[in-house]
gemmi code that builds the backbone of each chain (N, CA, C; Angstrom):
import gemmi

chains = {
    "A": [
        ("UNK", (43.111, 59.778, 98.968), (41.924, 60.493, 99.174), (41.125, 59.939, 99.720)),
        ("UNK", (40.018, 60.550, 100.108), (38.632, 60.052, 101.199), (38.286, 59.030, 100.037)),
        ("UNK", (37.908, 57.924, 101.152), (37.064, 56.592, 100.493), (35.861, 56.759, 101.403)),
        ("UNK", (34.294, 57.041, 100.820), (33.391, 56.732, 101.260), (32.517, 55.676, 100.070)),
        ("UNK", (32.187, 54.387, 101.012), (32.059, 53.334, 100.355), (30.466, 52.935, 100.592)),
        ("UNK", (29.284, 52.863, 99.912), (28.372, 52.264, 99.728), (27.814, 51.212, 99.278)),
        ("UNK", (27.314, 50.237, 99.783), (27.824, 48.619, 99.658), (26.871, 48.243, 98.089)),
        ("UNK", (25.989, 48.802, 98.556), (24.465, 48.992, 97.269), (23.915, 49.856, 96.977)),
        ("UNK", (24.272, 49.660, 95.331), (24.269, 50.741, 94.462), (22.752, 50.908, 93.987)),
        ("UNK", (22.317, 49.562, 93.630), (20.505, 49.669, 93.409), (20.143, 48.920, 94.105)),
        ("UNK", (18.559, 48.809, 94.842), (18.041, 47.965, 95.673), (16.704, 48.211, 95.190)),
        ("UNK", (15.952, 46.887, 94.976), (14.536, 46.879, 95.250), (13.992, 45.961, 96.100)),
        ("UNK", (13.149, 47.048, 97.122), (12.442, 46.338, 98.022), (10.586, 46.368, 98.024)),
        ("UNK", (10.323, 45.175, 98.691), (8.878, 45.246, 98.963), (8.192, 46.095, 100.025)),
        ("UNK", (6.984, 46.257, 99.715), (6.610, 47.355, 100.818), (6.330, 46.441, 102.042)),
        ("UNK", (7.123, 46.912, 102.945), (6.992, 46.704, 104.496), (8.301, 45.581, 104.577)),
        ("UNK", (9.164, 45.608, 103.636), (10.519, 44.742, 104.349), (11.441, 45.882, 105.123)),
        ("UNK", (12.279, 44.742, 105.479), (13.200, 45.925, 106.524), (14.651, 45.823, 105.534)),
        ("UNK", (14.912, 47.235, 105.579), (16.072, 47.499, 104.510), (17.232, 48.144, 105.293)),
        ("UNK", (18.152, 47.531, 104.953), (19.790, 48.182, 105.252), (20.117, 48.833, 104.355)),
        ("UNK", (21.024, 50.015, 104.619), (21.838, 50.338, 103.660), (23.396, 50.967, 104.237)),
        ("UNK", (24.194, 50.464, 103.827), (25.360, 50.343, 104.685), (26.663, 51.038, 103.929)),
        ("UNK", (27.427, 51.689, 104.986), (28.609, 52.821, 104.481), (29.527, 52.814, 105.579)),
        ("UNK", (30.646, 53.012, 104.564), (32.218, 52.490, 105.275), (32.707, 53.537, 104.745)),
        ("UNK", (33.191, 54.159, 105.606), (34.608, 55.249, 105.224), (36.174, 54.584, 105.838)),
        ("UNK", (36.984, 55.331, 105.492), (37.890, 54.889, 105.262), (39.317, 56.036, 106.097)),
        ("UNK", (38.676, 56.752, 106.001), (39.834, 58.001, 106.860), (39.505, 58.422, 108.136)),
        ("UNK", (38.847, 57.379, 108.972), (38.681, 57.677, 110.328), (37.766, 58.995, 111.311)),
        ("UNK", (37.338, 59.094, 110.573), (36.470, 60.376, 110.449), (35.170, 60.440, 111.502)),
        ("UNK", (35.129, 61.445, 111.979), (34.387, 61.210, 113.557), (32.636, 61.369, 113.057)),
        ("UNK", (32.606, 61.891, 111.835), (30.963, 62.752, 111.756), (30.639, 61.885, 110.489)),
        ("UNK", (29.292, 61.222, 110.456), (29.122, 60.571, 109.307), (27.590, 60.976, 109.371)),
        ("UNK", (26.972, 60.972, 108.035), (25.515, 61.435, 107.701), (25.151, 60.560, 106.884)),
        ("UNK", (23.929, 60.394, 106.694), (22.723, 60.229, 105.679), (22.068, 61.003, 105.559)),
        ("UNK", (21.951, 61.358, 103.660), (21.144, 62.237, 103.079), (20.096, 61.350, 102.208)),
        ("UNK", (19.242, 62.065, 102.043), (18.321, 61.820, 100.505), (18.446, 62.456, 99.872)),
        ("UNK", (17.803, 62.333, 98.673), (17.970, 63.137, 97.718), (16.937, 63.097, 97.084)),
        ("UNK", (16.166, 63.809, 96.751), (15.068, 63.959, 95.435), (14.299, 65.000, 94.743)),
        ("UNK", (14.158, 64.719, 93.404), (14.368, 65.823, 92.393), (13.486, 66.981, 93.258)),
        ("UNK", (14.175, 68.146, 92.891), (13.571, 69.661, 92.908), (13.563, 69.892, 94.835)),
        ("UNK", (13.867, 69.055, 95.566), (14.285, 69.255, 96.853), (15.840, 69.179, 97.471)),
        ("UNK", (16.459, 68.786, 96.679), (17.673, 68.787, 96.953), (18.219, 67.531, 98.197)),
        ("UNK", (19.034, 67.884, 98.891), (19.316, 66.764, 99.455), (19.000, 67.390, 101.072)),
        ("UNK", (18.521, 66.409, 101.465), (18.150, 66.482, 103.165), (18.230, 65.681, 104.121)),
        ("UNK", (18.657, 65.948, 105.415), (19.615, 65.224, 106.168), (18.584, 64.096, 107.038)),
        ("UNK", (19.166, 63.131, 107.215), (18.106, 62.361, 107.954), (18.528, 61.987, 109.291)),
        ("UNK", (19.671, 61.551, 108.907), (20.845, 61.294, 110.325), (21.794, 61.899, 110.445)),
        ("UNK", (22.663, 62.044, 111.402), (24.052, 61.860, 111.632), (24.619, 61.584, 112.930)),
        ("UNK", (25.979, 61.229, 112.845), (26.453, 60.828, 113.765), (27.798, 61.372, 114.113)),
        ("UNK", (28.242, 61.401, 115.308), (29.144, 61.847, 115.390), (30.385, 61.199, 116.313)),
        ("UNK", (30.286, 60.081, 116.491), (30.642, 59.433, 117.302), (30.216, 57.756, 117.252)),
        ("UNK", (30.802, 56.801, 117.718), (30.236, 55.410, 117.731), (28.901, 55.118, 118.784)),
        ("UNK", (27.762, 54.980, 118.849), (27.008, 54.764, 119.171), (26.019, 56.255, 119.591)),
        ("UNK", (26.810, 56.907, 118.758), (25.870, 58.613, 119.131), (25.754, 59.061, 117.620)),
        ("UNK", (24.059, 59.589, 118.131), (23.568, 60.052, 116.717), (22.830, 60.849, 117.199)),
        ("UNK", (22.357, 61.643, 115.824), (21.367, 62.991, 116.198), (20.124, 62.563, 115.008)),
        ("UNK", (19.334, 63.259, 115.502), (18.213, 63.111, 114.103), (18.565, 64.716, 113.329)),
        ("UNK", (18.164, 64.244, 111.715), (18.239, 65.561, 111.207), (16.650, 66.113, 110.957)),
        ("UNK", (16.576, 66.534, 109.316), (16.021, 66.963, 109.267), (14.496, 66.314, 108.794)),
        ("UNK", (14.278, 64.712, 108.469), (13.811, 63.889, 108.071), (13.996, 62.941, 108.347)),
        ("UNK", (13.411, 62.604, 109.721), (14.323, 61.238, 110.467), (13.204, 60.299, 110.230)),
        ("UNK", (12.007, 60.795, 110.553), (11.003, 60.022, 110.555), (10.812, 58.553, 109.713)),
        ("UNK", (10.512, 57.234, 109.971), (10.555, 56.176, 108.909), (12.156, 55.487, 108.795)),
        ("UNK", (12.554, 55.933, 109.872), (14.606, 55.674, 109.557), (14.962, 55.449, 111.074)),
        ("UNK", (15.873, 54.977, 110.983), (16.653, 54.741, 112.255), (18.256, 54.669, 111.792)),
        ("UNK", (19.375, 54.564, 113.082), (21.016, 54.493, 112.038), (21.148, 53.695, 113.091)),
        ("UNK", (22.360, 53.076, 112.549), (23.169, 52.612, 113.986), (24.857, 52.819, 113.330)),
        ("UNK", (25.922, 52.771, 114.535), (27.112, 53.045, 114.784), (27.646, 52.418, 115.367)),
        ("UNK", (27.768, 51.099, 115.166), (28.772, 50.509, 116.494), (30.271, 50.511, 116.224)),
        ("UNK", (30.729, 50.730, 115.038), (32.259, 50.766, 114.538), (32.469, 52.219, 114.021)),
        ("UNK", (33.524, 52.789, 114.114), (33.578, 54.099, 114.126), (33.569, 54.168, 112.271)),
        ("UNK", (34.135, 53.276, 111.880), (33.924, 53.564, 110.127), (32.990, 52.681, 109.293)),
        ("UNK", (31.577, 52.498, 110.607), (30.392, 52.457, 109.394), (29.575, 52.842, 110.024)),
        ("UNK", (28.574, 53.425, 109.330), (27.191, 54.125, 109.779), (25.891, 53.746, 108.520)),
        ("UNK", (25.222, 52.691, 109.324), (23.984, 52.199, 108.895), (22.645, 53.001, 108.800)),
        ("UNK", (21.758, 52.900, 107.614), (20.605, 53.271, 107.309), (19.970, 52.527, 107.510)),
        ("UNK", (18.781, 52.361, 108.236), (17.851, 51.366, 108.199), (16.501, 51.611, 108.562)),
        ("UNK", (15.510, 51.173, 107.463), (13.953, 51.386, 107.463), (13.502, 50.379, 107.708)),
        ("UNK", (12.748, 50.441, 109.103), (12.271, 49.148, 109.818), (11.070, 49.019, 108.846)),
        ("UNK", (10.397, 49.825, 107.960), (9.754, 49.066, 107.084), (8.988, 49.845, 106.197)),
        ("UNK", (10.080, 49.589, 104.862), (10.109, 50.150, 103.792), (8.335, 50.969, 102.871)),
        ("UNK", (8.522, 51.877, 102.669), (7.110, 52.468, 102.373), (7.708, 52.895, 100.267)),
        ("UNK", (6.464, 52.924, 100.282), (6.572, 53.391, 98.475), (7.186, 55.360, 98.856)),
        ("UNK", (6.574, 55.579, 99.770), (7.338, 57.362, 99.671), (8.749, 56.973, 100.216)),
        ("UNK", (9.522, 56.370, 100.348), (10.835, 56.285, 100.624), (11.670, 55.992, 99.700)),
        ("UNK", (10.703, 55.481, 98.090), (11.720, 55.552, 97.075), (12.467, 56.413, 96.536)),
        ("UNK", (14.045, 56.314, 96.937), (15.021, 57.689, 96.686), (16.052, 57.445, 96.069)),
        ("UNK", (16.940, 58.474, 96.226), (18.457, 58.082, 96.050), (19.163, 58.424, 97.603)),
        ("UNK", (20.168, 57.811, 97.843), (20.626, 57.823, 99.585), (22.041, 57.820, 99.750)),
        ("UNK", (22.112, 58.953, 100.365), (23.835, 59.338, 99.772), (24.495, 59.213, 101.449)),
        ("UNK", (25.224, 59.154, 101.649), (26.477, 58.767, 102.878), (27.393, 59.448, 102.709)),
        ("UNK", (27.925, 59.954, 103.915), (28.809, 61.028, 103.839), (29.942, 61.407, 104.981)),
        ("UNK", (30.704, 61.654, 105.192), (32.011, 61.717, 106.510), (32.507, 62.831, 106.312)),
        ("UNK", (32.907, 63.192, 108.113), (33.922, 64.521, 107.558), (34.680, 63.924, 109.046)),
        ("UNK", (35.672, 64.858, 108.992), (36.244, 64.947, 110.625), (35.761, 66.059, 111.352)),
        ("UNK", (35.739, 65.989, 112.606), (35.272, 66.697, 113.874), (35.710, 68.126, 113.688)),
        ("UNK", (36.997, 67.964, 112.960), (37.629, 69.349, 113.240), (37.142, 70.833, 112.361)),
        ("UNK", (38.057, 71.889, 112.423), (37.666, 72.692, 111.826), (38.890, 72.791, 110.604)),
        ("UNK", (38.753, 73.943, 109.847), (39.701, 74.726, 109.065), (39.767, 73.700, 108.024)),
        ("UNK", (41.208, 73.184, 107.025), (40.638, 72.548, 106.277), (40.334, 71.202, 105.677)),
        ("UNK", (39.899, 70.823, 106.807), (39.510, 69.380, 107.360), (38.007, 69.651, 107.187)),
        ("UNK", (37.684, 70.547, 107.465), (36.019, 70.851, 107.358), (35.324, 70.633, 105.933)),
        ("UNK", (35.552, 69.173, 105.470), (35.012, 69.198, 104.163), (34.140, 67.893, 104.026)),
        ("UNK", (33.141, 67.703, 103.295), (32.138, 66.670, 103.591), (32.277, 65.720, 102.359)),
        ("UNK", (32.660, 64.669, 102.791), (33.122, 64.130, 101.006), (31.922, 62.556, 101.077)),
        ("UNK", (31.173, 62.402, 99.986), (30.048, 61.367, 99.811), (30.528, 60.297, 99.340)),
        ("UNK", (29.741, 59.238, 99.687), (29.606, 57.666, 98.684), (29.027, 58.254, 97.489)),
        ("UNK", (28.812, 56.864, 96.578), (28.306, 56.968, 95.428), (26.773, 57.007, 94.818)),
        ("UNK", (26.196, 56.625, 96.688), (24.975, 56.936, 96.333), (24.010, 55.450, 96.262)),
        ("UNK", (22.837, 55.228, 96.915), (22.376, 54.106, 96.904), (20.747, 54.502, 96.305)),
        ("UNK", (20.866, 53.656, 95.270), (19.188, 54.095, 94.318), (17.988, 52.688, 95.224)),
        ("UNK", (17.383, 53.498, 95.694), (16.647, 52.468, 96.477), (14.886, 52.557, 95.956)),
        ("UNK", (14.140, 51.450, 95.282), (12.978, 51.561, 94.763), (12.297, 50.573, 96.073)),
        ("UNK", (10.804, 51.153, 96.260), (10.191, 50.143, 97.106), (8.629, 49.894, 96.071)),
        ("UNK", (8.709, 48.900, 95.965), (7.352, 48.640, 95.331), (6.239, 47.969, 95.931)),
    ],
    "B": [
        ("UNK", (18.187, 79.112, 111.814), (18.470, 78.316, 110.844), (19.108, 78.831, 109.316)),
        ("UNK", (19.394, 78.336, 108.855), (20.512, 78.919, 107.741), (19.888, 78.210, 106.566)),
        ("UNK", (19.633, 78.808, 105.465), (19.081, 78.531, 103.829), (19.805, 78.545, 103.141)),
        ("UNK", (19.858, 78.628, 101.932), (20.562, 78.166, 100.400), (19.617, 78.291, 99.231)),
        ("UNK", (19.884, 79.146, 98.740), (18.910, 79.465, 97.589), (19.682, 79.158, 96.375)),
        ("UNK", (19.262, 78.284, 95.375), (19.683, 78.379, 94.026), (18.477, 78.795, 92.949)),
        ("UNK", (18.578, 80.036, 92.545), (17.387, 80.464, 91.821), (17.584, 79.990, 90.475)),
        ("UNK", (18.435, 79.305, 89.674), (18.594, 78.912, 88.744), (18.332, 77.109, 88.299)),
        ("UNK", (17.188, 76.792, 87.950), (16.948, 75.398, 87.927), (17.687, 74.838, 86.946)),
        ("UNK", (18.070, 75.431, 85.828), (18.573, 74.791, 84.572), (19.458, 75.893, 83.942)),
        ("UNK", (20.321, 75.544, 83.386), (21.376, 76.680, 82.707), (21.845, 75.740, 81.741)),
        ("UNK", (22.327, 76.364, 80.653), (23.189, 75.466, 79.164), (24.021, 76.900, 78.430)),
        ("UNK", (25.109, 75.822, 78.384), (26.241, 77.034, 78.096), (27.079, 76.372, 76.605)),
        ("UNK", (27.461, 76.865, 75.903), (28.144, 76.276, 74.546), (29.336, 76.128, 75.283)),
        ("UNK", (30.356, 75.105, 75.011), (31.622, 74.447, 75.012), (32.337, 75.436, 74.689)),
        ("UNK", (33.377, 75.635, 75.900), (34.617, 76.594, 75.704), (34.205, 78.270, 76.020)),
        ("UNK", (32.880, 78.528, 76.388), (32.449, 79.079, 76.846), (32.506, 79.393, 78.469)),
        ("UNK", (31.889, 80.580, 79.026), (31.989, 80.836, 80.601), (30.627, 81.203, 80.458)),
        ("UNK", (30.204, 80.742, 82.467), (28.865, 80.462, 82.847), (29.198, 80.749, 84.196)),
        ("UNK", (28.261, 81.323, 84.523), (27.870, 81.632, 86.213), (26.576, 81.400, 87.180)),
        ("UNK", (26.802, 80.034, 87.675), (25.816, 79.875, 88.419), (25.586, 80.306, 89.639)),
        ("UNK", (24.422, 81.043, 90.164), (24.488, 82.152, 91.568), (23.691, 81.028, 92.566)),
        ("UNK", (23.936, 81.544, 93.783), (23.735, 80.805, 95.090), (23.822, 82.181, 95.755)),
        ("UNK", (22.818, 82.305, 96.760), (22.596, 83.398, 97.815), (22.301, 82.450, 99.140)),
        ("UNK", (22.473, 82.858, 100.389), (22.290, 82.151, 101.371), (22.106, 83.303, 102.282)),
        ("UNK", (21.632, 82.600, 103.558), (21.132, 83.521, 104.729), (21.241, 82.562, 106.119)),
        ("UNK", (21.953, 83.500, 107.074), (22.832, 83.089, 108.250), (23.116, 84.425, 108.864)),
        ("UNK", (23.191, 84.204, 110.279), (23.507, 84.629, 111.571), (24.750, 84.731, 111.693)),
        ("UNK", (25.760, 83.576, 111.327), (26.811, 83.589, 111.623), (27.696, 84.024, 111.073)),
        ("UNK", (29.229, 84.806, 111.657), (29.977, 85.198, 111.150), (31.077, 84.434, 110.400)),
        ("UNK", (31.245, 83.418, 110.701), (32.556, 82.516, 110.216), (31.631, 81.015, 109.483)),
        ("UNK", (31.765, 80.852, 108.746), (31.137, 79.573, 108.028), (32.028, 79.297, 106.830)),
        ("UNK", (31.475, 78.111, 105.976), (32.191, 77.659, 105.077), (31.040, 77.219, 103.914)),
        ("UNK", (31.680, 77.861, 102.529), (30.668, 77.631, 101.654), (31.042, 76.524, 100.554)),
        ("UNK", (30.323, 75.774, 99.682), (30.700, 74.734, 99.278), (29.738, 74.760, 97.663)),
        ("UNK", (30.506, 74.360, 96.889), (30.047, 74.356, 95.261), (30.542, 72.520, 95.203)),
        ("UNK", (29.487, 71.497, 95.183), (29.400, 70.488, 94.643), (28.771, 69.857, 93.291)),
        ("UNK", (29.764, 69.168, 92.399), (29.381, 68.741, 91.026), (28.711, 67.335, 91.574)),
        ("UNK", (27.449, 67.029, 90.721), (27.068, 65.740, 90.846), (26.322, 65.315, 89.160)),
        ("UNK", (27.291, 64.842, 88.578), (27.111, 63.889, 87.281), (26.304, 62.695, 87.296)),
        ("UNK", (25.608, 62.649, 86.061), (24.565, 61.323, 85.772), (25.336, 60.433, 86.801)),
        ("UNK", (26.518, 60.458, 87.025), (27.129, 59.128, 87.881), (25.993, 59.127, 89.160)),
        ("UNK", (25.851, 60.284, 89.381), (25.391, 60.584, 90.680), (26.665, 60.647, 91.796)),
        ("UNK", (27.834, 60.378, 91.980), (28.721, 60.921, 92.584), (29.038, 62.211, 92.919)),
        ("UNK", (28.812, 62.185, 94.021), (28.842, 63.884, 94.838), (30.216, 64.354, 94.795)),
        ("UNK", (30.680, 65.196, 94.109), (32.029, 65.706, 93.838), (32.274, 67.235, 94.424)),
        ("UNK", (33.026, 67.214, 95.531), (33.565, 68.573, 95.703), (34.366, 69.302, 94.756)),
        ("UNK", (34.021, 70.725, 94.193), (34.213, 71.527, 92.906), (35.609, 72.225, 94.002)),
        ("UNK", (34.975, 73.242, 95.024), (35.451, 74.255, 95.530), (34.986, 74.709, 96.715)),
        ("UNK", (35.801, 75.375, 97.781), (35.126, 75.773, 98.987), (35.684, 76.619, 99.707)),
        ("UNK", (35.021, 77.626, 100.202), (35.354, 79.069, 100.632), (35.396, 79.199, 101.906)),
        ("UNK", (36.223, 79.891, 103.096), (35.959, 79.936, 104.215), (35.723, 81.264, 104.050)),
        ("UNK", (34.759, 81.926, 105.444), (33.912, 83.197, 105.031), (34.672, 84.145, 105.665)),
        ("UNK", (36.004, 83.404, 106.579), (37.117, 84.782, 107.181), (38.276, 84.686, 105.820)),
        ("UNK", (37.800, 84.249, 105.115), (38.980, 84.730, 103.904), (38.491, 85.830, 102.827)),
        ("UNK", (38.887, 86.862, 102.594), (38.359, 87.670, 101.502), (38.896, 87.253, 99.987)),
        ("UNK", (39.477, 86.318, 100.154), (40.311, 85.892, 98.971), (38.910, 85.424, 98.587)),
        ("UNK", (38.760, 85.293, 97.004), (38.036, 84.052, 96.261), (38.517, 83.422, 96.085)),
        ("UNK", (37.863, 81.727, 95.948), (38.857, 80.452, 95.957), (38.704, 80.312, 94.246)),
        ("UNK", (39.906, 79.974, 94.161), (40.080, 79.500, 92.573), (40.658, 77.890, 92.695)),
        ("UNK", (40.220, 76.754, 91.300), (40.534, 75.832, 91.660), (40.597, 75.493, 90.208)),
        ("UNK", (41.435, 75.537, 89.261), (41.673, 75.413, 87.737), (40.580, 76.620, 87.150)),
        ("UNK", (39.495, 76.006, 86.203), (38.596, 76.701, 85.404), (37.481, 77.191, 86.353)),
        ("UNK", (37.644, 76.600, 87.672), (36.118, 77.281, 88.578), (37.101, 77.948, 89.366)),
        ("UNK", (36.124, 79.090, 89.701), (36.349, 80.394, 90.386), (35.041, 80.564, 91.343)),
        ("UNK", (34.874, 81.403, 92.412), (33.769, 81.883, 92.594), (33.693, 83.409, 93.439)),
        ("UNK", (32.695, 83.741, 93.409), (32.780, 85.373, 93.790), (31.644, 85.261, 94.887)),
        ("UNK", (32.682, 85.690, 95.938), (31.933, 85.434, 97.019), (31.963, 86.835, 97.977)),
        ("UNK", (30.577, 87.225, 97.964), (30.141, 88.500, 98.766), (29.637, 88.165, 99.840)),
        ("UNK", (30.048, 88.410, 100.929), (29.803, 88.238, 101.781), (28.738, 88.904, 102.866)),
        ("UNK", (28.670, 90.534, 102.568), (27.535, 91.084, 103.098), (26.449, 90.893, 102.430)),
        ("UNK", (26.681, 90.568, 101.116), (25.436, 90.573, 100.161), (24.544, 88.930, 100.277)),
        ("UNK", (25.812, 88.204, 100.912), (25.398, 86.647, 101.092), (25.563, 85.995, 100.043)),
        ("UNK", (26.027, 86.074, 99.175), (26.222, 85.840, 97.666), (27.590, 85.135, 97.362)),
        ("UNK", (27.218, 83.796, 96.914), (28.382, 83.057, 96.457), (28.185, 82.465, 95.151)),
        ("UNK", (28.289, 83.164, 94.284), (28.571, 82.302, 92.459), (29.578, 81.574, 92.207)),
        ("UNK", (29.659, 80.728, 91.305), (30.156, 79.883, 90.455), (30.696, 80.161, 89.071)),
        ("UNK", (31.830, 80.428, 88.687), (31.966, 80.713, 87.641), (32.600, 79.489, 86.898)),
        ("UNK", (32.562, 79.040, 85.952), (33.136, 78.027, 84.815), (33.350, 78.946, 84.101)),
        ("UNK", (34.982, 78.396, 83.582), (35.528, 79.078, 82.349), (35.658, 77.924, 81.689)),
        ("UNK", (35.543, 78.201, 80.254), (36.450, 77.410, 79.237), (34.996, 75.925, 79.545)),
        ("UNK", (34.228, 75.892, 79.337), (33.327, 75.087, 79.678), (33.668, 73.883, 78.865)),
        ("UNK", (33.598, 72.528, 79.529), (33.670, 71.525, 78.400), (32.396, 70.295, 78.756)),
        ("UNK", (32.398, 69.319, 77.740), (31.104, 68.833, 78.169), (31.142, 67.998, 78.970)),
        ("UNK", (32.445, 67.561, 79.888), (32.601, 67.004, 81.142), (31.954, 67.855, 82.225)),
        ("UNK", (31.609, 68.782, 82.360), (30.614, 69.495, 83.008), (29.764, 69.610, 83.399)),
        ("UNK", (28.984, 68.832, 82.243), (27.408, 68.825, 82.156), (27.100, 67.576, 84.011)),
        ("UNK", (26.570, 68.845, 84.662), (26.034, 67.894, 86.148), (25.331, 68.901, 86.393)),
        ("UNK", (24.488, 67.958, 87.813), (23.765, 69.294, 88.659), (24.838, 69.766, 89.392)),
        ("UNK", (24.783, 70.817, 90.141), (25.742, 71.564, 90.798), (24.937, 72.351, 92.210)),
        ("UNK", (25.306, 71.811, 93.040), (24.543, 72.300, 94.578), (25.519, 72.956, 95.231)),
        ("UNK", (25.009, 74.235, 95.556), (25.494, 75.156, 96.402), (25.192, 74.653, 98.126)),
        ("UNK", (26.360, 74.823, 98.867), (25.797, 74.291, 100.546), (26.900, 74.970, 101.261)),
        ("UNK", (26.380, 75.186, 102.419), (26.516, 75.507, 103.396), (27.267, 74.860, 104.804)),
        ("UNK", (27.750, 75.707, 105.589), (28.546, 74.453, 106.749), (29.156, 75.161, 107.997)),
        ("UNK", (28.055, 75.993, 108.906), (28.644, 76.238, 110.147), (30.502, 76.030, 110.559)),
        ("UNK", (30.898, 77.029, 111.563), (32.324, 76.578, 111.604), (32.355, 75.407, 112.316)),
        ("UNK", (31.663, 75.360, 113.329), (31.789, 74.133, 114.057), (30.421, 73.211, 114.028)),
        ("UNK", (29.956, 73.413, 112.953), (28.514, 72.683, 112.744), (28.951, 71.268, 111.903)),
        ("UNK", (27.797, 70.524, 111.977), (28.026, 69.056, 111.001), (27.380, 68.998, 110.111)),
        ("UNK", (25.732, 69.654, 110.476), (25.037, 69.932, 109.297), (25.322, 70.375, 107.585)),
        ("UNK", (25.234, 69.985, 106.717), (25.671, 70.595, 105.715), (24.308, 70.926, 104.795)),
        ("UNK", (24.071, 72.370, 104.974), (23.012, 72.562, 103.820), (22.868, 72.970, 102.558)),
        ("UNK", (22.127, 72.405, 102.184), (22.101, 72.539, 100.573), (21.047, 73.010, 99.895)),
        ("UNK", (21.458, 73.881, 98.491), (20.300, 74.453, 97.696), (19.880, 73.492, 97.391)),
        ("UNK", (18.672, 73.876, 96.090), (17.981, 72.663, 95.208), (18.498, 72.156, 94.106)),
        ("UNK", (19.809, 73.053, 93.595), (20.691, 72.706, 92.785), (20.136, 73.382, 91.396)),
        ("UNK", (21.488, 73.076, 90.479), (21.183, 73.749, 89.202), (21.823, 72.383, 88.304)),
        ("UNK", (20.751, 72.791, 87.227), (21.208, 71.107, 86.105), (22.102, 72.391, 85.249)),
        ("UNK", (23.314, 72.087, 85.091), (24.143, 72.842, 83.847), (24.638, 71.374, 82.733)),
        ("UNK", (24.035, 72.624, 81.322), (24.192, 71.419, 80.244), (25.234, 72.310, 79.492)),
        ("UNK", (26.116, 71.522, 78.987), (27.288, 72.019, 78.037), (26.940, 71.380, 76.637)),
        ("UNK", (26.954, 72.294, 75.970), (26.510, 72.306, 74.290), (27.667, 71.828, 73.445)),
        ("UNK", (27.797, 71.121, 72.653), (29.167, 71.020, 71.354), (28.635, 71.828, 70.720)),
    ],
}
model = gemmi.Model(1)
for chain_id, residues in chains.items():
    chain = gemmi.Chain(chain_id)
    for i, (resn, *xyz) in enumerate(residues, 1):
        res = gemmi.Residue()
        res.name, res.seqid = resn, gemmi.SeqId(i, " ")
        for name, pos in zip(("N", "CA", "C"), xyz):
            atom = gemmi.Atom()
            atom.name, atom.element = name, gemmi.Element(name[0])
            atom.pos, atom.b_iso = gemmi.Position(*pos), 0.0
            res.add_atom(atom)
        chain.add_residue(res)
    model.add_chain(chain)
structure = gemmi.Structure()
structure.add_model(model)
structure.setup_entities()
């Protein structure tokens, strides 16, 4: 089974702090994603990466950056956390291919509260 | 750009009964994938079922089946013999054939009552 692991399930941070959310997948997937989930808005894509050191902005990249130094690890960075970034963050991964492998697998989510 | 619409914010069903969740989407693509994901209170996003648009046959997974109407751009999920453990938020999602961006609907909260 595909395993996508988010190291922190619950975090409370102060406004202005730098926040790192870490994600690791064990299936050698090329593509990794960070989504944000808010009530009534569904899931919105923040950033995705299609290879090591490669990234593309999603729909709501403002206030976020990402890092992918190794294929299995994809980090989401909040340079200066703000209260409107209080949310549930979901990491996901998938193979670059098409066909049966073209399914996105999710981690358990990280609840971030910024006070 | 693709959009996914789930018009039912909340639904409830009695245990052992059947329920259908609706999803419509908009795309100009001819080949793509459609998914239903389940998110229980634990918040883990779990893949329920997937459908390739180039397959006419509707996908089934045990008690879960879909009604895929490509011309109407409709992709509904039918849950038979509903169980208490089916209580969750259900998301419909769309992925282009060679794409990387999964586009989600806003979700439907399903409550199964005993």
